[in-house]
TIKOLTI-101780 format. One record per residue (C-alpha): x, y, z; residue number from 1; residue in one letter. Coordinates in steps of 0.2 Angstrom, whole numbers, padded with zeros to 4 digits. Last residue first. Example, Ala and Ser with C-alpha at 12.3 -4.5 7.8 and 13.67 -1.06 7.14 Angstrom:
BEGIN
0068,-0005,0036,2,s;
0062,-0022,0039,1,a;
This chain:
BEGIN
0052,-0010,0232,480,a;
0033,-0013,0229,479,g;
0038,0009,0227,478,l;
0050,0006,0213,477,a;
0038,-0007,0204,476,r;
0023,0008,0207,475,k;
0034,0022,0197,474,m;
0021,0035,0195,473,v;
0020,0043,0177,472,k;
0026,0061,0179,471,g;
0031,0058,0158,470,m;
0051,0059,0167,469,d;
0045,0046,0178,468,n;
0039,0046,0194,467,r;
0044,0042,0210,466,p;
0028,0050,0225,465,l;
0039,0061,0236,464,a;
0037,0066,0256,463,a;
0030,0048,0257,462,l;
0018,0045,0273,461,h;
0012,0024,0273,460,r;
-0008,0020,0275,459,v;
-0014,0003,0274,458,e;
-0029,-0006,0274,457,r;
-0037,0006,0259,456,p;
-0055,0007,0258,455,r;
-0062,0001,0240,454,k;
-0071,-0015,0248,453,h;
-0081,-0001,0259,452,p;
-0089,0003,0241,451,a;
-0085,0021,0231,450,l;
-0087,0037,0242,449,h;
-0092,0037,0256,448,a;
-0081,0023,0258,447,a;
-0063,0032,0252,446,v;
-0064,0045,0264,445,h;
-0070,0033,0280,444,d;
-0052,0024,0274,443,a;
-0043,0041,0273,442,l;
-0050,0043,0291,441,v;
-0045,0028,0298,440,e;
-0030,0026,0290,439,l;
-0021,0043,0297,438,s;
-0022,0058,0287,437,p;
-0003,0068,0289,436,p;
0001,0083,0300,435,d;
0017,0088,0300,434,a;
0019,0083,0283,433,p;
0003,0094,0278,432,d;
0000,0092,0262,431,a;
0003,0073,0267,430,p;
0011,0061,0252,429,v;
0001,0044,0253,428,i;
0003,0025,0246,427,w;
-0012,0016,0252,426,a;
-0010,0000,0252,425,i;
-0024,-0011,0247,424,i;
-0022,-0030,0253,423,r;
-0024,-0044,0241,422,e;
-0029,-0061,0245,421,g;
-0043,-0055,0259,420,l;
-0037,-0068,0273,419,d;
-0019,-0071,0270,418,p;
-0016,-0054,0260,417,d;
0000,-0049,0247,416,p;
0001,-0032,0245,415,e;
-0008,-0021,0233,414,g;
-0006,-0005,0226,413,t;
-0013,0014,0227,412,v;
-0005,0029,0224,411,a;
-0008,0045,0231,410,a;
-0002,0067,0232,409,e;
-0008,0083,0241,408,a;
-0020,0074,0254,407,v;
-0023,0083,0269,406,a;
-0038,0088,0259,405,p;
-0046,0073,0253,404,h;
-0049,0073,0230,403,e;
-0031,0066,0230,402,q;
-0039,0051,0241,401,l;
-0052,0049,0230,400,v;
-0043,0051,0213,399,n;
-0031,0036,0219,398,e;
-0046,0023,0224,397,i;
-0052,0027,0207,396,e;
-0035,0022,0200,395,g;
-0033,0004,0208,394,a;
-0044,-0005,0199,393,g;
-0051,-0017,0211,392,i;
-0057,-0034,0206,391,k;
-0069,-0042,0223,390,y;
-0066,-0060,0228,389,g;
-0059,-0053,0246,388,g;
-0045,-0041,0237,387,s;
-0039,-0042,0218,386,k;
-0030,-0028,0216,385,i;
-0026,-0024,0198,384,l;
-0015,-0009,0199,383,d;
0001,-0018,0194,382,t;
-0001,-0030,0181,381,s;
-0016,-0028,0171,380,k;
-0012,-0008,0172,379,r;
-0025,0005,0182,378,g;
-0042,0011,0183,377,v;
-0043,0016,0166,376,i;
-0062,0025,0163,375,r;
-0071,0022,0141,374,v;
-0086,0032,0137,373,a;
-0098,0022,0129,372,g;
-0113,0032,0136,371,d;
-0114,0021,0151,370,p;
-0097,0019,0157,369,e;
-0086,0007,0150,368,i;
-0071,-0001,0165,367,v;
-0054,-0002,0161,366,a;
-0037,-0011,0163,365,m;
-0022,-0009,0156,364,d;
-0012,-0024,0148,363,g;
-0016,-0019,0132,362,t;
-0019,-0033,0124,361,r;
-0017,-0031,0101,360,f;
-0033,-0038,0096,359,w;
-0026,-0050,0078,358,g;
-0041,-0064,0083,357,d;
-0026,-0076,0094,356,e;
-0022,-0064,0102,355,a;
-0010,-0050,0098,354,f;
0007,-0045,0112,353,a;
0010,-0062,0116,352,q;
0017,-0064,0095,351,a;
0026,-0049,0097,350,t;
0036,-0056,0109,349,a;
0041,-0071,0102,348,d;
0043,-0061,0086,347,p;
0054,-0049,0093,346,r;
0067,-0041,0080,345,g;
0060,-0025,0083,344,l;
0045,-0026,0093,343,y;
0028,-0028,0079,342,g;
0019,-0016,0068,341,s;
0011,-0004,0077,340,f;
-0008,-0002,0079,339,l;
-0018,0015,0072,338,n;
-0023,0003,0057,337,a;
-0034,-0005,0070,336,g;
-0040,-0016,0083,335,r;
-0037,-0013,0101,334,v;
-0037,-0025,0118,333,q;
-0041,-0017,0138,332,i;
-0042,-0028,0150,331,e;
-0058,-0030,0159,330,g;
-0067,-0021,0176,329,v;
-0086,-0022,0176,328,t;
-0089,-0006,0186,327,e;
-0095,0010,0174,326,g;
-0112,-0003,0169,325,d;
-0108,-0001,0150,324,r;
-0105,-0024,0151,323,a;
-0103,-0030,0135,322,e;
-0089,-0044,0135,321,f;
-0075,-0051,0127,320,p;
-0068,-0068,0133,319,l;
-0047,-0069,0135,318,g;
-0048,-0078,0150,317,g;
-0048,-0068,0163,316,e;
-0062,-0055,0154,315,d;
-0058,-0045,0139,314,v;
-0065,-0027,0136,313,l;
-0067,-0021,0117,312,r;
-0060,-0008,0106,311,l;
-0057,-0003,0087,310,e;
-0054,0009,0083,309,v;
-0054,0017,0063,308,g;
-0064,0035,0068,307,d;
-0057,0036,0087,306,l;
-0063,0025,0102,305,p;
-0074,0036,0114,304,t;
-0068,0046,0128,303,g;
-0053,0045,0141,302,v;
-0065,0044,0157,301,t;
-0058,0050,0174,300,g;
-0067,0067,0175,299,p;
-0083,0064,0166,298,r;
-0085,0073,0150,297,h;
-0101,0078,0140,296,a;
-0095,0084,0125,295,a;
-0090,0099,0121,294,g;
-0076,0096,0113,293,p;
-0073,0075,0108,292,r;
-0064,0065,0122,291,v;
-0054,0054,0117,290,a;
-0048,0034,0113,289,t;
-0035,0025,0101,288,s;
-0020,0034,0101,287,m;
-0005,0028,0097,286,l;
-0003,0009,0098,285,t;
0011,-0001,0103,284,e;
0019,0017,0113,283,t;
0002,0018,0121,282,m;
-0017,0029,0117,281,g;
-0031,0037,0129,280,y;
-0035,0054,0126,279,r;
-0041,0068,0143,278,e;
-0051,0085,0139,277,i;
-0047,0097,0151,276,v;
-0063,0107,0153,275,q;
-0063,0125,0154,274,r;
-0074,0139,0162,273,g;
-0057,0147,0169,272,t;
-0057,0146,0187,271,a;
-0069,0134,0190,270,e;
-0063,0122,0178,269,q;
-0046,0124,0182,268,i;
-0047,0118,0199,267,a;
-0064,0108,0195,266,r;
-0050,0098,0183,265,h;
-0035,0097,0197,264,d;
-0048,0092,0210,263,r;
-0052,0077,0199,262,t;
-0034,0070,0198,261,a;
-0028,0068,0180,260,l;
-0024,0051,0174,259,a;
-0009,0046,0164,258,a;
0000,0050,0152,257,s;
-0013,0064,0143,256,g;
-0019,0080,0146,255,s;
-0029,0090,0130,254,v;
-0033,0109,0134,253,l;
-0042,0114,0119,252,l;
-0048,0131,0112,251,r;
-0039,0141,0124,250,a;
-0045,0159,0130,249,g;
-0050,0150,0148,248,a;
-0033,0146,0148,247,l;
-0025,0162,0144,246,a;
-0037,0173,0155,245,k;
-0033,0164,0170,244,v;
-0013,0164,0169,243,l;
-0016,0180,0170,242,a;
-0031,0183,0184,241,p;
-0012,0172,0193,240,d;
-0014,0168,0210,239,t;
-0028,0154,0212,238,a;
-0026,0148,0195,237,v;
-0007,0142,0199,236,d;
-0012,0128,0211,235,q;
-0020,0120,0194,234,a;
-0008,0126,0181,233,l;
0003,0116,0192,232,r;
-0007,0101,0196,231,h;
-0010,0101,0172,230,y;
0009,0099,0169,229,m;
0010,0087,0185,228,t;
-0007,0080,0174,227,p;
0005,0081,0158,226,v;
0001,0092,0146,225,g;
-0003,0098,0126,224,f;
-0009,0116,0122,223,l;
-0019,0121,0111,222,m;
-0026,0139,0103,221,t;
-0011,0147,0105,220,a;
-0010,0168,0099,219,g;
-0001,0177,0110,218,g;
-0009,0174,0126,217,s;
-0009,0156,0126,216,l;
0009,0158,0124,215,e;
0013,0168,0137,214,d;
0002,0158,0151,213,r;
0010,0142,0147,212,v;
0027,0150,0148,211,g;
0023,0157,0165,210,a;
0014,0140,0171,209,a;
0032,0131,0165,208,s;
0036,0117,0155,207,f;
0055,0120,0149,206,r;
0060,0121,0130,205,g;
0043,0128,0129,204,l;
0039,0122,0112,203,h;
0026,0133,0101,202,r;
0018,0121,0087,201,v;
0010,0130,0072,200,a;
-0002,0125,0061,199,g;
-0003,0115,0043,198,g;
-0011,0098,0049,197,r;
0003,0088,0045,196,r;
0016,0101,0052,195,l;
0004,0101,0070,194,p;
0004,0084,0073,193,g;
0023,0080,0070,192,l;
0029,0090,0083,191,v;
0014,0089,0100,190,g;
0007,0073,0093,189,l;
0021,0062,0089,188,v;
0037,0070,0095,187,l;
0027,0074,0111,186,g;
0016,0061,0116,185,h;
0023,0048,0105,184,v;
0041,0047,0115,183,h;
0058,0054,0113,182,f;
0051,0073,0113,181,l;
0049,0079,0132,180,p;
0032,0088,0132,179,l;
0035,0108,0133,178,g;
0017,0112,0124,177,h;
0010,0126,0113,176,v;
-0001,0122,0101,175,l;
-0006,0136,0085,174,v;
-0023,0131,0078,173,d;
-0027,0136,0059,172,d;
-0022,0123,0049,171,g;
-0033,0113,0059,170,t;
-0040,0101,0071,169,w;
-0059,0098,0075,168,a;
-0054,0091,0089,167,w;
-0061,0073,0082,166,a;
-0056,0072,0067,165,e;
-0040,0081,0068,164,a;
-0035,0067,0082,163,l;
-0042,0054,0069,162,a;
-0031,0060,0058,161,d;
-0014,0059,0068,160,l;
-0018,0042,0073,159,t;
-0021,0037,0055,158,t;
-0004,0046,0046,157,r;
0010,0037,0062,156,v;
0001,0023,0059,155,a;
0003,0021,0041,154,r;
0022,0031,0043,153,r;
0024,0011,0052,152,s;
0028,0012,0069,151,i;
0041,-0003,0078,150,v;
0041,-0003,0096,149,a;
0058,-0006,0102,148,g;
0055,-0018,0120,147,k;
0064,-0009,0134,146,p;
0071,-0023,0143,145,p;
0063,-0032,0157,144,g;
0046,-0028,0166,143,t;
0046,-0012,0165,142,t;
0054,-0007,0149,141,g;
0047,0009,0146,140,s;
0046,0006,0129,139,t;
0059,0010,0115,138,y;
0052,0020,0097,137,i;
0055,0014,0080,136,i;
0051,0027,0072,135,l;
0043,0029,0051,134,a;
0043,0011,0044,133,t;
0036,0007,0028,132,a;
0018,0005,0029,131,e;
0013,0016,0020,130,a;
0024,0015,0006,129,d;
0038,0030,0002,128,p;
0031,0045,0000,127,e;
0041,0056,-0015,126,q;
0056,0069,-0010,125,p;
0051,0088,-0009,124,w;
0061,0096,-0024,123,a;
0073,0108,-0020,122,g;
0076,0122,-0009,121,d;
0094,0129,-0006,120,p;
0100,0132,0011,119,g;
0095,0146,0021,118,t;
0084,0137,0035,117,g;
0096,0140,0051,116,t;
0093,0122,0057,115,v;
0104,0109,0049,114,e;
0103,0096,0058,113,p;
0118,0090,0067,112,a;
0126,0075,0061,111,v;
0136,0064,0074,110,v;
0145,0048,0065,109,p;
0143,0033,0080,108,l;
0160,0030,0094,107,g;
0145,0020,0103,106,a;
0137,0036,0110,105,l;
0150,0052,0110,104,d;
0138,0068,0111,103,v;
0143,0084,0105,102,d;
0126,0096,0103,101,e;
0111,0099,0090,100,g;
0111,0076,0084,99,a;
0106,0068,0073,98,l;
0114,0050,0077,97,v;
0122,0036,0066,96,l;
0120,0020,0056,95,e;
0106,0015,0069,94,p;
0109,-0004,0077,93,a;
0093,-0004,0084,92,s;
0097,-0015,0101,91,d;
0114,-0012,0102,90,g;
0109,0008,0102,89,l;
0092,0005,0114,88,v;
0104,-0005,0127,87,h;
0119,0004,0125,86,a;
0107,0019,0131,85,l;
0100,0007,0145,84,e;
0115,0005,0152,83,r;
0119,0023,0150,82,e;
0105,0029,0160,81,g;
0093,0041,0149,80,s;
0093,0059,0152,79,r;
0092,0062,0134,78,p;
0082,0049,0130,77,n;
0085,0041,0111,76,l;
0073,0046,0094,75,p;
0074,0030,0085,74,v;
0071,0036,0066,73,l;
0070,0025,0051,72,e;
0075,0035,0036,71,v;
0060,0038,0022,70,g;
0070,0056,0017,69,a;
0056,0066,0024,68,a;
0053,0056,0036,67,l;
0071,0057,0042,66,a;
0070,0076,0040,65,a;
0058,0079,0051,64,v;
0062,0071,0063,63,a;
0081,0079,0062,62,g;
0071,0096,0062,61,v;
0061,0094,0079,60,a;
0077,0089,0088,59,t;
0086,0101,0080,58,e;
0074,0117,0086,57,l;
0079,0112,0103,56,t;
0068,0099,0118,55,p;
0082,0085,0116,54,t;
0079,0069,0108,53,a;
0096,0064,0103,52,w;
0089,0056,0088,51,l;
0096,0039,0081,50,a;
0098,0035,0063,49,v;
0089,0020,0051,48,r;
0091,0016,0032,47,r;
0104,0029,0030,46,a;
0106,0033,0009,45,g;
0103,0051,0012,44,h;
0105,0054,0030,43,i;
0116,0074,0025,42,r;
0102,0074,0009,41,e;
0089,0073,0023,40,a;
0095,0087,0032,39,t;
0097,0099,0020,38,a;
0079,0094,0016,37,l;
0074,0098,0031,36,v;
0081,0113,0033,35,a;
0073,0120,0018,34,r;
0056,0116,0022,33,r;
0058,0122,0039,32,l;
0063,0141,0031,31,q;
0050,0140,0020,30,a;
0038,0134,0031,29,y;
0044,0147,0044,28,t;
0054,0141,0059,27,l;
0059,0151,0075,26,e;
0069,0150,0086,25,r;
0066,0164,0101,24,e;
0060,0150,0113,23,g;
0057,0135,0101,22,f;
0044,0141,0086,21,r;
0042,0127,0071,20,v;
0030,0131,0057,19,a;
0025,0148,0057,18,s;
0018,0156,0040,17,a;
0029,0161,0026,16,t;
0026,0147,0013,15,g;
0033,0130,0010,14,g;
0023,0116,-0001,13,r;
0029,0099,0004,12,a;
0030,0109,0023,11,l;
0009,0109,0021,10,a;
0005,0091,0014,9,p;
0016,0085,0027,8,f;
0015,0064,0025,7,l;
0015,0067,0008,6,p;
0000,0064,-0002,5,r;
0007,0048,-0016,4,d;
0000,0035,-0004,3,s;
0006,0018,-0008,2,s;
-0001,0001,0000,1,m;
């Protein structure tokens, strides 16, 4: 299957409109086109290249240049440790590294992306086959060394076009974010998404509420963030009227990568009148569901499947079931053109990731509400707690705990219990370390909002929850 239409039609045409901006460094579509063509020429003939994915203009140009040239791209997290970087480089075997700074990565040649946008113009490269590999993005590796998810051009195109339909995303939109650029959220949605639409992206370099305020006040229409970012915004709206006005003027506020706490939803909506909407996806599926603007949205739900995406829940035996009661928990399985092509060099892991009928096993547990909206309750491996004969999702308990005024942050895990099978453990960062909430107070709070069997049986206080670069709580670290 092939397509003559470029992945980035507006970039193929050029033009004077703004395309990308990082701080004070900005390129128009005409300038970005020349920068991309010059960089693509430097990596011409390579099969696969790595990208040192710092939050810089060089990263954006390098990523688009590789895609334009039809070269497979492996984004690298600059904050990875030596062992993880060595694994990724050894596993993916890139021929060179695209980087805007001097890096020594296994002795690989380093090519600096062209970012002046002043080079000669030329013909836009022919669009590769739709099934050709666009990206190899490495998973977090919570159950072993990271695996490289092979993502085709078809999958990138499918997800970005489905989100455009769901969110009415056009070339008139200007997206602002401060997300890392080595994963789906920041790179695919946050950089490639605007460029596919013919709009603009303004990257903050480093997230700050002031940066968000200034960009949204300066014409940006959309904001992408993760819960830790929105938590800071929810705190700052109480004291920053200019931030309130900027958020209120945005067309779309989107949170992803983890669940956004109900109280942060509420604080932003009460201050600005704007609702933060959520979506659901993962490296292997790109995006699967999204809340549509204007749709009734309850905090904790991630919307309905995107166009072209099939989604179902299955029980512990892998059998699909229909239940729109908001209570019956099952594992999410997904099927559609948004799916990855497999794990690089791991046919065994690829086969295990799919059910016999071709549905991808996400490992995420969810319920479906009566209106069809999906509500994630946690990961099967770390967030499904079997206690007293019940299957309980950690996510819904965490959300309720975080509504208590004595709780700053909360995480929930299960631990073996001779009577219950597993007992619910609440890990709490107190709002006031000198006066931490007791087990009795928090258990009563949960029981008042959820079923009594979902109350925590033990509370452990922490100074901070361990989180990864995307703000997700690392629950295996809690267990250790």
